[in-house]
KOLFI-196020 format. One line per field, with one value per residue: x, y, z of N, C-alpha, C, O in turn. Coordinates in Angstrom, 2 decimals, padded with zeros to 5 digits, m for minus. Example, Ala and Ser with C-alpha at 12.3 -4.5 7.8 and 13.67 -1.06 7.14 Angstrom:
n.X = [013.19/012.85]
n.Y = [m005.69/m002.25]
n.Z = [007.80/007.08]
ca.X = [012.30/013.67]
ca.Y = [m004.50/m001.06]
ca.Z = [007.80/007.14]
c.X = [013.20/012.90]
c.Y = [m003.30/000.03]
c.Z = [007.80/007.87]
o.X = [014.24/013.41]
o.Y = [m003.32/001.14]
o.Z = [008.46/008.04]
This chain:
n.X = [027.27/028.12/026.60/028.12/029.68/027.58/026.24/028.39/028.98/026.60/026.57/028.90/028.18/026.30/027.68/028.04/025.85/026.66/027.50/025.34/024.16/024.24/022.77/020.19/017.85/017.20/015.80/016.53/014.87/015.08/013.82/013.20/015.79/016.55/014.84/016.00/018.52/017.67/016.09/017.94/019.77/018.14/017.44/019.94/020.70/018.78/019.59/022.08/021.48/019.67/021.35/023.04/021.22/020.42/022.76/022.86/020.50/020.46/023.17/024.25/023.41/024.57/024.23/022.91/019.95/017.87/018.59/018.34/015.60/014.46/015.46/014.00/011.41/011.62/012.24/009.90/007.96/008.75/008.36/005.54/004.44/005.53/006.13/004.43/002.35/003.58/005.52/005.14/004.09/004.65/006.85/008.71/008.96/007.42/005.90/004.60/004.89/006.96/008.47/007.92/009.14/011.76/012.71/014.43/016.96/017.50/017.53/019.74/021.77/021.57/022.17/024.79/026.07/025.74/027.27/029.77/030.28/030.17/032.07/034.36/034.63/035.16/037.74/039.23/038.94/039.36/038.58/035.56/033.59/030.20/027.05/023.67/022.14/023.49/022.98/020.16/019.80/021.20/019.65/017.35/017.01/019.16/019.07/016.37/016.09/018.14/017.71/015.12/015.63/017.85/017.59/014.91/013.32/015.31/016.33/013.97/013.48/015.66/015.10/012.76/013.77/015.24/013.23/012.45/014.00/016.15/019.46/022.48/025.63/028.53/026.97/025.18/022.50/022.48/021.31/021.56/024.33/024.79/023.33/024.67/027.25/026.73/025.77/028.07/029.86/028.60/029.34/032.04/033.21/033.98/033.81/035.49/034.74/036.67/037.13/038.66/039.32/038.28/038.73/037.98/039.18/038.82/036.40/034.74/034.77/033.75/031.16/030.16/029.97/028.14/025.96/025.40/024.55/022.31/020.76/020.36/018.88/016.63/015.57/015.14/013.39/011.32/010.52/011.10/011.38/013.10/015.73/015.88/015.71/018.00/020.00/019.85/020.22/022.80/024.26/023.82/025.04/027.67/028.23/027.96/030.09/032.19/031.83/032.34/034.98]
n.Y = [m018.53/m021.09/m023.37/m023.50/m021.14/m019.34/m019.68/m019.13/m016.44/m015.24/m015.63/m014.25/m011.64/m011.08/m010.67/m008.00/m007.76/m008.60/m006.41/m005.33/m007.17/m007.11/m004.96/m003.69/m002.54/m003.64/m006.41/m009.16/m010.81/m014.03/m015.74/m014.24/m013.75/m016.33/m016.79/m014.91/m016.05/m018.45/m017.59/m016.12/m018.17/m020.00/m018.45/m017.91/m020.49/m021.02/m019.19/m020.28/m022.95/m022.40/m021.15/m023.29/m025.04/m023.49/m023.39/m025.99/m026.20/m024.01/m023.21/m021.17/m018.76/m016.01/m014.65/m015.06/m015.53/m017.36/m018.15/m015.72/m015.20/m017.42/m016.90/m014.59/m015.68/m017.61/m015.98/m014.35/m016.35/m017.45/m015.26/m014.80/m017.20/m017.64/m015.26/m013.06/m012.50/m011.48/m009.69/m006.72/m005.52/m002.86/m002.48/m003.97/m002.45/m002.65/m000.92/001.49/004.24/006.98/008.68/012.00/014.08/013.41/013.04/014.66/014.46/011.66/011.27/012.80/011.39/008.88/009.51/010.50/008.15/006.52/007.98/007.83/005.04/004.32/006.09/005.33/002.74/003.23/004.31/002.35/m000.22/m002.56/m002.19/m003.65/m005.83/m005.17/m006.64/m006.82/m008.48/m008.20/m005.49/m005.63/m007.52/m006.34/m004.09/m004.96/m007.53/m007.87/m005.65/m005.79/m008.39/m008.42/m006.10/m006.59/m008.81/m008.07/m005.25/m005.32/m007.85/m009.01/m006.78/m005.92/m008.12/m007.95/m005.49/m006.22/m008.19/m006.63/m005.39/m003.03/m001.05/001.63/001.36/002.94/003.17/004.84/006.81/005.53/003.17/000.01/m002.17/m001.51/m001.59/m004.35/m005.52/m004.36/m005.39/m008.11/m008.01/m007.09/m009.22/m011.16/m010.40/m010.66/m012.80/m016.26/m019.85/m022.70/m026.06/m027.56/m026.29/m023.96/m020.58/m017.57/m014.17/m010.91/m007.86/m005.33/m005.62/m006.10/m003.64/m001.94/m003.00/m002.80/m000.02/000.68/m000.86/000.38/002.92/002.25/001.08/003.25/004.93/003.33/003.30/006.04/006.77/005.03/003.02/000.34/001.04/003.16/002.26/m000.09/001.02/002.75/000.88/m000.88/001.04/001.99/m000.33/m000.57/001.79/001.26/m000.67/000.94/002.69/000.90/000.32/002.69/003.31]
n.Z = [018.42/020.58/023.00/025.36/025.30/025.28/027.80/029.52/028.82/029.57/032.36/033.09/032.38/034.30/036.62/037.67/039.35/041.80/043.12/044.41/046.08/048.85/049.54/051.48/050.55/048.16/046.71/045.00/042.32/041.77/040.05/037.75/036.91/036.26/034.08/032.41/031.80/030.59/028.41/026.88/026.28/024.84/022.61/021.44/020.74/018.81/016.86/016.17/015.34/013.31/011.49/010.83/009.64/007.46/005.92/005.02/003.55/001.79/000.69/m000.85/000.10/001.86/004.33/007.69/007.53/008.21/010.80/012.23/011.89/013.18/015.71/016.42/016.43/018.49/020.71/020.87/021.24/023.69/025.36/025.07/025.97/028.55/029.93/029.56/031.36/033.60/032.80/031.32/028.05/027.76/029.44/028.07/025.81/023.59/021.63/019.28/019.40/020.58/023.40/023.17/024.50/024.86/022.36/020.74/021.98/021.85/019.11/018.32/019.68/018.42/015.71/015.95/016.79/014.53/012.65/013.87/013.89/011.14/010.08/011.54/010.61/007.95/007.96/009.20/008.17/005.41/001.90/000.78/m001.27/m001.72/m001.56/m002.89/m001.29/001.11/001.82/002.07/004.11/006.33/006.65/007.79/009.51/011.61/013.50/014.30/015.44/017.44/019.01/019.94/021.54/023.34/024.23/024.61/025.69/027.48/028.88/030.12/031.76/033.52/034.75/036.04/037.71/039.43/040.68/039.55/040.69/040.45/039.97/039.89/038.21/037.67/036.50/034.80/034.57/036.28/034.98/032.28/032.00/032.36/030.22/028.06/028.38/027.96/025.33/024.04/024.54/023.05/020.53/020.45/021.75/021.96/022.27/021.34/020.16/021.29/023.59/023.51/024.15/022.64/022.23/021.22/021.73/020.54/019.10/021.27/022.73/020.78/020.32/022.90/023.44/021.42/022.30/024.75/023.90/022.28/024.28/026.02/024.34/024.03/026.67/027.16/025.09/025.47/023.81/021.45/018.85/017.81/018.64/017.03/014.44/014.34/014.83/012.58/010.57/011.12/010.58/007.81/006.91/007.53/005.62/003.37/003.78/003.44/000.76/m000.63/m000.28]
ca.X = [027.77/027.63/025.92/029.08/029.98/026.35/026.04/029.52/028.78/025.45/026.98/029.87/027.48/025.51/028.57/027.81/024.82/027.32/027.67/024.14/023.56/024.16/021.94/018.91/016.70/016.99/015.61/016.56/013.97/015.90/013.03/013.40/017.16/016.55/014.25/017.00/019.50/017.01/015.68/019.14/020.32/017.24/017.52/021.25/020.68/017.98/020.44/023.12/020.89/019.12/022.46/023.49/020.20/020.44/023.92/022.52/019.40/020.75/024.56/024.63/023.01/025.73/023.89/022.13/018.54/017.05/018.91/017.74/014.14/014.18/015.73/012.85/010.27/011.84/012.11/008.49/007.23/009.11/007.68/004.09/004.06/006.04/006.44/003.50/001.52/004.37/006.35/004.23/004.62/005.17/008.19/009.57/009.12/006.67/004.93/005.03/005.16/008.08/008.27/008.32/009.96/013.16/012.99/015.58/018.17/017.78/017.87/021.13/022.63/021.55/022.88/026.22/026.57/025.83/028.42/031.00/030.51/030.47/033.34/035.42/034.80/035.74/039.17/039.95/038.78/039.71/037.44/034.91/032.47/028.93/026.00/022.30/021.72/024.07/022.19/018.82/019.90/021.58/018.59/016.14/016.97/020.02/018.53/015.09/016.29/019.00/017.06/014.01/016.16/018.68/016.98/013.50/012.99/016.32/016.35/012.75/013.67/016.57/014.38/011.85/014.57/015.64/011.99/012.43/014.79/017.22/020.80/023.38/027.08/029.14/025.94/024.28/021.85/023.16/020.74/022.17/025.69/024.74/022.89/025.73/028.33/026.28/025.73/029.45/030.41/028.00/029.99/033.50/033.70/033.54/034.51/035.45/034.33/037.81/037.18/039.62/038.64/038.67/038.16/038.46/039.00/038.28/034.98/034.02/034.60/032.89/029.79/029.73/029.54/026.90/024.90/025.05/023.77/021.01/020.02/019.95/017.79/015.45/015.01/014.69/012.25/010.24/010.11/012.15/011.37/014.30/016.91/015.89/015.99/019.39/020.84/019.90/020.78/024.26/024.80/023.81/026.03/028.98/028.41/028.18/031.46/033.06/031.66/032.83/036.41]
ca.Y = [m018.79/m022.38/m023.32/m023.22/m019.70/m018.63/m019.71/m018.44/m015.00/m014.82/m015.58/m013.15/m010.36/m010.88/m010.43/m006.71/m007.86/m008.83/m005.11/m004.90/m008.27/m006.80/m003.78/m004.12/m001.97/m004.34/m007.86/m009.71/m011.89/m015.04/m016.35/m013.43/m013.99/m017.64/m016.55/m014.16/m017.01/m019.42/m016.92/m015.83/m019.44/m020.55/m017.64/m018.12/m021.81/m020.89/m018.52/m021.20/m024.07/m021.85/m020.96/m024.61/m025.56/m022.71/m023.82/m027.26/m026.02/m022.98/m022.79/m019.98/m017.56/m015.64/m014.17/m016.00/m015.15/m018.34/m018.08/m014.51/m015.37/m018.37/m016.20/m013.74/m016.55/m018.20/m014.92/m013.99/m017.49/m017.55/m014.17/m014.98/m018.40/m017.72/m013.99/m011.97/m012.17/m010.81/m008.64/m006.04/m005.08/m001.51/m002.61/m004.49/m001.42/m003.05/000.09/002.20/005.65/007.28/009.86/013.16/014.98/013.00/012.69/015.39/013.89/010.32/011.39/013.26/010.27/007.85/010.00/010.53/006.77/006.08/008.65/007.31/003.67/004.29/006.78/004.49/001.60/003.73/004.54/001.25/m001.50/m002.60/m002.12/m004.93/m005.84/m005.22/m007.18/m006.42/m009.27/m007.60/m004.30/m006.02/m008.19/m005.40/m003.10/m005.58/m008.51/m007.76/m004.72/m006.27/m009.55/m008.12/m005.13/m007.27/m009.68/m007.42/m004.05/m005.60/m008.87/m009.19/m005.58/m005.95/m009.14/m007.40/m004.48/m006.95/m008.86/m005.59/m004.77/m001.70/m000.11/002.16/001.32/003.56/003.01/005.79/007.60/004.71/002.16/m001.29/m003.06/m001.17/m002.13/m005.81/m005.81/m003.95/m006.37/m009.34/m007.71/m007.02/m010.57/m011.88/m009.98/m010.68/m013.93/m017.59/m021.03/m023.76/m027.36/m028.07/m025.40/m022.88/m019.31/m016.53/m012.89/m009.78/m006.67/m004.25/m005.88/m005.95/m002.20/m001.40/m003.44/m002.31/001.37/000.65/m001.39/001.41/003.97/001.69/000.90/004.57/005.36/002.52/003.75/007.42/006.87/004.16/002.13/m000.34/001.47/003.90/001.38/m000.95/001.86/003.18/m000.32/m001.29/002.12/002.00/m001.47/m000.24/002.83/000.61/m001.25/002.06/003.15/m000.08/000.35/003.93/003.52]
ca.Z = [019.76/021.05/024.29/026.43/025.24/025.62/029.25/030.13/028.60/030.36/033.77/033.24/032.30/035.52/037.76/038.34/040.38/043.08/043.76/045.13/046.83/050.28/049.78/052.08/049.86/046.90/046.80/043.66/041.97/041.11/038.98/036.55/036.46/035.60/032.76/031.66/031.29/029.70/027.17/026.10/025.78/023.83/021.40/020.82/020.13/017.59/015.89/015.70/014.60/012.08/010.56/010.36/008.73/006.23/005.14/004.38/002.60/000.78/000.96/m001.62/000.85/002.68/005.67/008.49/007.53/008.92/012.22/012.80/011.94/014.27/016.97/016.70/016.75/019.81/021.72/021.00/021.80/025.11/026.06/025.06/026.73/029.92/030.59/029.27/032.52/034.64/032.19/030.41/026.76/027.97/030.01/027.00/024.79/022.40/021.25/018.08/019.66/021.46/024.25/022.38/025.30/024.77/020.97/020.21/022.55/021.34/017.69/018.25/020.10/017.38/014.52/016.28/016.80/013.13/012.04/014.48/013.45/009.70/009.89/012.06/009.71/006.70/008.11/009.84/007.49/003.99/000.99/000.54/m002.21/m001.00/m002.41/m002.56/m000.13/002.30/002.18/002.49/005.40/007.38/006.81/008.34/010.59/012.79/014.49/014.82/016.32/018.58/019.90/020.60/022.59/024.36/024.82/024.85/026.68/028.52/029.72/030.94/032.79/034.52/035.51/036.90/038.75/040.38/041.16/038.93/041.46/039.61/040.58/038.93/038.33/036.75/035.84/034.00/035.39/036.30/033.97/030.99/032.03/032.18/028.85/027.13/028.50/027.30/023.90/023.57/024.55/021.93/019.29/020.57/022.53/021.52/022.79/020.35/020.66/022.07/024.75/023.35/024.30/021.70/022.64/020.44/022.56/019.73/018.86/022.53/023.01/019.72/020.57/024.21/023.29/020.64/023.16/025.72/023.23/021.93/025.52/026.50/023.46/024.38/027.95/027.04/024.16/025.94/022.73/020.70/017.44/017.44/018.67/015.84/013.27/014.36/014.72/011.17/009.77/011.31/009.84/006.38/006.65/007.56/004.28/002.43/004.00/002.80/m000.69/m001.25/m000.01]
c.X = [027.21/027.14/026.89/029.43/028.76/026.16/027.15/029.34/027.66/025.83/027.97/029.16/026.70/026.37/028.37/026.72/025.42/027.50/026.50/023.53/023.38/023.32/020.58/017.68/016.38/016.89/015.52/015.51/014.76/015.14/013.22/014.82/017.29/015.95/015.24/018.00/018.86/016.61/016.89/019.72/019.46/017.35/018.85/021.33/019.86/018.80/021.47/022.53/020.24/020.19/022.97/022.51/020.21/021.60/023.61/021.45/019.73/022.15/024.98/024.26/024.09/025.35/022.90/020.67/017.71/017.32/018.27/016.23/013.75/014.44/014.57/011.66/010.42/011.68/010.65/007.69/007.50/008.37/006.17/003.65/004.42/006.14/005.35/002.67/002.26/005.25/005.51/004.91/005.20/006.59/009.18/009.86/008.40/005.54/005.51/005.43/006.33/007.74/008.81/009.24/011.45/013.60/014.25/016.89/018.51/018.12/019.32/022.09/022.71/022.34/024.38/026.82/026.73/027.05/029.73/031.31/030.89/031.80/034.52/035.69/035.47/037.27/039.94/039.87/039.20/038.44/036.89/033.81/031.18/027.84/024.63/021.78/022.25/023.30/020.82/018.82/020.19/020.51/017.35/016.38/017.90/019.47/017.25/015.30/017.07/018.37/015.88/014.50/016.84/017.98/015.49/013.31/014.02/016.41/015.13/012.87/014.61/015.88/013.39/012.60/015.02/014.43/011.89/013.11/015.98/018.53/021.79/024.84/027.72/028.10/024.94/023.73/022.53/022.62/021.31/023.60/025.68/024.37/023.99/026.92/027.96/026.25/027.14/030.11/029.86/028.64/031.51/034.07/033.15/034.39/034.37/034.99/035.45/038.08/038.37/038.86/039.20/037.95/038.82/038.15/038.37/036.80/034.16/033.74/033.62/031.43/029.27/029.22/028.24/025.73/024.44/024.17/022.39/020.14/019.51/018.80/016.51/014.79/014.43/013.45/011.06/009.79/011.32/012.29/012.68/015.59/017.01/016.29/017.47/020.36/020.98/020.54/022.30/024.92/024.87/024.88/027.46/029.26/028.66/029.61/032.46/033.02/032.29/034.31/037.22]
c.Y = [m020.13/m022.28/m023.01/m021.73/m018.88/m018.55/m018.95/m016.92/m014.47/m014.66/m014.45/m011.81/m010.04/m010.59/m009.07/m006.74/m008.11/m007.52/m004.72/m005.99/m007.95/m005.56/m004.18/m003.61/m002.66/m005.84/m008.42/m010.80/m012.91/m015.73/m015.57/m013.60/m015.34/m017.52/m015.82/m015.12/m017.96/m018.80/m016.63/m017.11/m020.01/m019.78/m017.84/m019.49/m021.79/m020.22/m019.49/m022.31/m023.60/m021.63/m022.27/m025.18/m024.81/m023.11/m025.11/m027.09/m025.06/m022.43/m021.54/m018.68/m017.24/m015.33/m015.10/m015.56/m016.08/m018.30/m016.88/m014.63/m016.32/m017.73/m015.31/m014.58/m017.14/m017.16/m014.55/m015.11/m017.62/m016.47/m014.43/m016.15/m018.32/m016.38/m012.94/m011.56/m011.37/m009.70/m007.97/m005.67/m003.67/m001.56/m003.11/m003.43/m001.74/m002.06/000.90/003.64/005.81/008.51/011.09/014.09/014.65/012.77/013.38/014.77/012.53/010.35/011.84/012.12/009.20/008.26/010.04/009.13/006.26/006.69/008.09/005.91/003.60/004.97/005.95/003.31/002.02/003.84/003.33/m000.08/m001.40/m002.59/m003.53/m004.77/m006.02/m005.67/m006.63/m007.19/m008.68/m006.38/m004.69/m006.65/m007.18/m004.34/m003.66/m006.38/m008.27/m006.85/m005.21/m007.40/m009.17/m007.11/m005.75/m008.12/m008.87/m006.24/m004.19/m006.57/m008.96/m007.98/m005.55/m006.98/m008.65/m006.35/m005.13/m007.65/m007.88/m004.87/m003.30/m000.63/000.34/002.19/001.85/003.31/003.86/006.51/006.83/003.57/000.79/m002.23/m002.78/m001.67/m003.63/m006.17/m005.46/m004.90/m007.66/m009.16/m007.70/m008.39/m011.38/m011.54/m010.13/m011.95/m015.24/m018.66/m022.13/m025.06/m028.04/m027.18/m024.44/m021.56/m018.30/m015.24/m011.77/m008.49/m005.52/m004.41/m005.70/m004.47/m001.56/m001.73/m002.93/m000.88/001.45/000.19/m000.38/002.49/003.47/001.52/002.22/005.10/004.62/003.03/005.15/007.55/006.03/003.13/001.50/000.18/002.15/003.08/000.46/m000.16/002.24/002.01/m000.75/m000.22/002.19/000.84/m001.18/000.79/002.28/m000.04/m000.16/002.56/002.20/000.05/001.57/004.19/003.54]
c.Z = [020.24/022.49/025.43/026.47/025.64/027.13/029.97/030.00/029.46/031.84/034.02/033.26/033.56/036.75/038.42/039.40/041.76/043.85/044.65/046.01/048.30/050.58/050.30/051.35/048.54/047.15/045.38/043.48/041.15/039.98/037.68/036.01/035.77/034.20/031.85/031.01/030.28/028.37/026.29/025.48/024.66/022.51/020.69/020.15/018.82/016.49/015.30/014.85/013.30/011.04/009.98/009.34/007.41/005.33/004.39/003.31/001.47/001.01/000.20/m000.92/001.88/004.13/006.36/008.64/008.41/010.42/012.89/012.93/013.06/015.63/017.38/017.14/018.16/020.92/021.96/021.64/023.30/025.91/026.17/025.94/028.21/030.65/030.51/030.49/033.57/034.10/031.10/029.09/026.86/028.50/028.97/025.96/023.50/022.14/020.10/018.35/020.63/022.31/023.54/023.17/025.18/023.32/020.44/020.70/021.98/019.85/017.52/018.60/019.02/016.14/014.77/016.28/015.38/012.45/012.57/013.97/011.97/009.41/010.37/011.16/008.40/006.82/008.64/009.09/006.02/003.15/000.73/m000.51/m001.44/m001.97/m002.00/m001.36/001.16/002.77/002.74/003.87/006.52/007.63/007.52/009.62/011.78/013.88/015.12/015.82/017.59/019.53/020.63/021.76/023.70/025.03/025.04/026.00/027.81/029.45/030.64/032.06/033.89/035.38/036.47/038.03/039.83/040.98/040.75/039.78/040.60/040.38/039.56/039.27/037.25/035.89/035.01/034.85/035.23/035.24/032.59/030.90/031.71/030.75/027.84/027.19/027.77/025.78/023.31/023.53/023.38/020.60/019.34/021.18/021.98/022.20/021.76/021.00/021.44/023.28/024.70/023.36/023.29/022.08/021.84/021.20/021.78/019.47/020.12/022.82/022.03/020.00/021.92/024.12/022.50/021.51/024.20/025.10/022.85/023.18/026.07/025.66/023.78/025.66/027.82/026.16/024.62/024.92/022.08/019.27/017.06/017.59/017.46/014.60/013.23/014.25/013.26/010.29/009.90/010.58/008.34/006.05/006.72/006.20/003.25/002.55/003.35/001.27/m001.35/m001.01/m001.30]
o.X = [026.00/027.26/026.51/029.48/028.91/025.93/026.88/029.54/027.76/025.45/027.89/029.50/026.45/025.83/028.52/026.66/024.77/027.63/026.64/022.49/022.46/023.18/019.87/016.59/015.40/017.79/014.54/015.28/015.06/015.76/013.38/015.03/018.05/016.47/015.30/018.29/019.45/016.79/016.85/020.11/019.99/017.36/018.89/021.96/020.22/018.73/021.69/023.02/020.27/019.98/023.28/022.91/020.03/021.46/024.04/021.50/019.32/022.30/025.98/024.75/024.48/026.08/022.15/020.21/016.94/016.39/017.74/015.64/012.81/013.71/014.20/010.98/009.46/011.06/010.21/006.83/006.59/007.82/005.60/002.60/003.70/006.24/005.34/002.31/001.65/005.69/005.21/006.13/006.13/007.45/010.36/010.89/008.71/004.37/006.72/006.22/006.65/006.83/010.02/010.04/012.30/014.73/015.06/017.83/019.66/018.92/020.04/023.09/023.79/023.09/025.17/027.95/027.73/027.78/030.69/032.46/031.83/032.58/035.55/036.84/036.25/037.99/041.17/040.68/039.38/037.36/037.64/033.17/031.07/027.73/024.47/021.07/021.56/023.01/020.38/017.97/019.50/020.47/016.42/015.99/017.45/019.41/017.05/014.75/016.69/018.48/015.67/013.88/016.45/017.81/014.86/013.16/013.64/016.54/015.26/012.41/014.38/016.06/013.19/012.12/015.15/014.58/011.35/012.85/016.72/018.68/021.93/025.24/027.50/028.32/023.96/024.41/023.07/023.38/021.52/024.04/026.47/025.01/024.20/027.53/028.78/026.67/027.37/030.84/030.58/028.51/032.20/035.28/031.98/035.51/033.26/034.86/035.20/039.13/039.00/037.87/040.41/036.73/040.04/036.99/037.49/036.03/033.02/032.61/032.78/030.56/028.08/028.17/027.33/024.65/023.26/023.18/021.40/018.94/018.37/017.84/015.43/013.57/013.33/012.56/009.93/008.80/012.43/013.23/013.31/016.47/018.10/017.12/018.12/021.42/022.09/021.30/023.01/026.00/025.86/025.56/028.35/030.38/029.50/030.27/033.46/034.04/032.74/034.84/038.44]
o.Y = [m020.30/m021.23/m022.31/m021.14/m017.83/m017.47/m018.21/m016.19/m013.37/m013.69/m013.77/m010.93/m008.88/m010.31/m008.97/m005.86/m007.86/m007.53/m003.88/m005.77/m008.47/m005.16/m004.94/m004.16/m002.32/m006.46/m008.18/m011.62/m012.67/m016.24/m016.17/m013.58/m015.49/m018.09/m016.10/m015.01/m018.25/m019.41/m016.86/m017.13/m020.45/m020.37/m017.94/m019.63/m022.46/m020.61/m019.51/m022.59/m024.32/m021.89/m022.35/m025.73/m025.41/m023.17/m025.30/m027.76/m025.27/m021.31/m020.91/m017.61/m018.09/m015.71/m015.82/m015.25/m015.64/m018.39/m016.99/m014.23/m016.05/m017.99/m015.27/m014.25/m017.16/m017.44/m014.44/m014.85/m017.87/m016.74/m014.29/m016.09/m018.86/m016.37/m012.01/m010.39/m010.64/m008.84/m008.58/m005.53/m003.33/m000.78/m002.74/m003.49/m001.19/m002.35/000.99/004.21/004.91/009.27/011.22/014.82/015.52/012.35/012.75/014.58/012.26/009.53/011.32/011.92/008.68/007.46/009.67/008.94/005.63/005.99/007.90/005.60/002.90/004.49/005.87/002.92/001.27/003.51/003.28/m000.97/m000.31/m002.93/m004.47/m003.72/m006.91/m005.14/m006.05/m006.65/m008.65/m006.24/m004.14/m006.36/m007.18/m003.74/m002.92/m005.95/m008.45/m007.24/m005.07/m007.37/m009.56/m007.26/m005.48/m008.16/m008.97/m006.23/m003.30/m006.16/m008.98/m008.13/m005.20/m006.74/m008.92/m006.32/m004.65/m007.70/m008.25/m003.88/m002.46/000.56/m000.50/002.95/001.27/003.26/003.64/006.77/007.40/003.08/000.48/m003.00/m003.70/m002.12/m004.10/m007.01/m006.20/m005.19/m008.22/m010.05/m008.23/m008.70/m012.20/m012.30/m009.76/m012.17/m015.31/m018.41/m022.46/m025.16/m029.00/m027.29/m024.14/m021.42/m018.19/m015.21/m011.68/m008.08/m004.82/m003.46/m005.22/m004.10/m000.75/m000.86/m002.65/m000.56/002.20/000.77/m000.28/002.91/004.16/001.78/002.31/005.66/005.21/003.18/005.41/008.35/006.28/002.44/002.03/m000.19/001.75/003.18/000.25/m000.61/002.09/002.14/m000.95/m000.53/002.41/001.00/m001.51/000.68/002.79/000.03/m000.32/002.84/002.64/m000.09/001.49/005.19/003.70]
o.Z = [020.31/023.12/026.37/027.55/026.28/027.67/030.92/030.98/030.02/032.48/035.05/034.06/033.87/037.82/039.64/040.26/042.78/045.08/045.54/046.63/048.94/051.74/049.64/051.50/047.88/047.72/044.66/044.38/039.98/039.04/036.61/034.80/034.81/033.25/030.65/029.81/029.23/027.32/025.08/024.31/023.64/021.44/019.46/019.10/017.85/015.33/014.08/013.76/012.30/009.85/008.79/008.32/006.35/004.11/003.26/002.27/000.33/001.48/000.56/m001.29/002.67/005.05/005.71/009.74/009.26/011.22/013.99/013.93/013.80/016.58/018.56/018.11/018.93/021.94/023.11/022.49/024.08/026.98/027.25/026.57/029.05/031.88/031.31/030.62/034.36/034.86/030.08/029.02/026.14/028.08/028.99/025.28/022.44/022.40/019.94/017.60/021.40/021.97/023.33/022.57/025.37/023.08/019.75/019.92/021.66/019.39/016.66/017.92/018.73/015.59/013.89/015.84/015.05/011.75/011.82/013.65/011.60/008.59/009.70/010.95/007.82/005.88/008.54/009.36/005.48/003.63/000.48/m000.61/m000.60/m003.07/m000.93/m000.52/002.18/003.95/003.75/004.71/007.54/008.70/007.81/010.71/012.92/015.05/016.32/016.92/018.69/020.75/021.82/022.82/024.86/026.25/025.61/027.15/028.98/030.66/031.81/033.18/035.07/036.60/037.59/039.16/040.99/041.69/041.46/039.62/040.09/041.34/038.48/040.43/036.06/034.70/034.55/035.75/034.17/034.66/031.80/029.85/030.89/030.13/026.88/026.16/027.05/025.04/022.23/022.59/022.80/019.64/018.39/021.14/021.58/022.65/021.34/022.22/022.18/023.91/025.71/022.65/023.11/022.24/021.77/021.29/022.29/019.61/020.08/023.11/022.42/019.93/022.06/024.67/022.87/021.47/024.50/025.69/023.07/023.15/026.54/026.19/023.81/025.71/028.31/026.45/024.20/025.13/022.14/018.57/016.08/016.74/016.93/013.81/012.20/013.65/012.77/009.37/008.91/010.03/007.68/005.03/006.05/005.69/002.36/001.54/002.79/000.59/m002.49/m001.48/m001.26]
């Protein structure tokens, strides 16, 4: 995603905040919202530039390993240098343990999502050759980088911007709506260098539902561990579904 698409997606995803601007019980922290935009933009630029650099250095590698690694490094560096004093690791979900009281529910939700995504891919896509690199990549970096950014740092920044006031819309908190919209746009929307807009409705819906489930698991479990695990596991199972068709 280039910088124009990145900023546009970020601003579009924040539009639901207009629903609460007139509420007297909520005072938005604009500084945290600024960090939200800057962190997302910096990470997306690292992903893009890492991919460009990898093509030049190792064109035989199919997946964007370098971009994902740089994205993780940039996200962590931004947090450690600019956010750690005001946004706790607990709020980000940087812990190894999960809330046992909610474990059964989040496990069921995660397994159902994996089955739905792999099953849907099995019946809707064509058979593809799957490589060892593909399995290794999908089992590691996508879930780690994306969950750390979206359901970790960005979600924590939104919660801080809302002063941790829970605002619900259709039964789900507003911060989850925003993060899921941004996550879905990142998987479905692009702007070319000639400013032509491209949007895939199917990919948007697919990623939005996944983002909602991953976000719910993150909030309920209190940790990023299970969202990362289920994210990577669902990606691997999609490859398996492609391979066995």
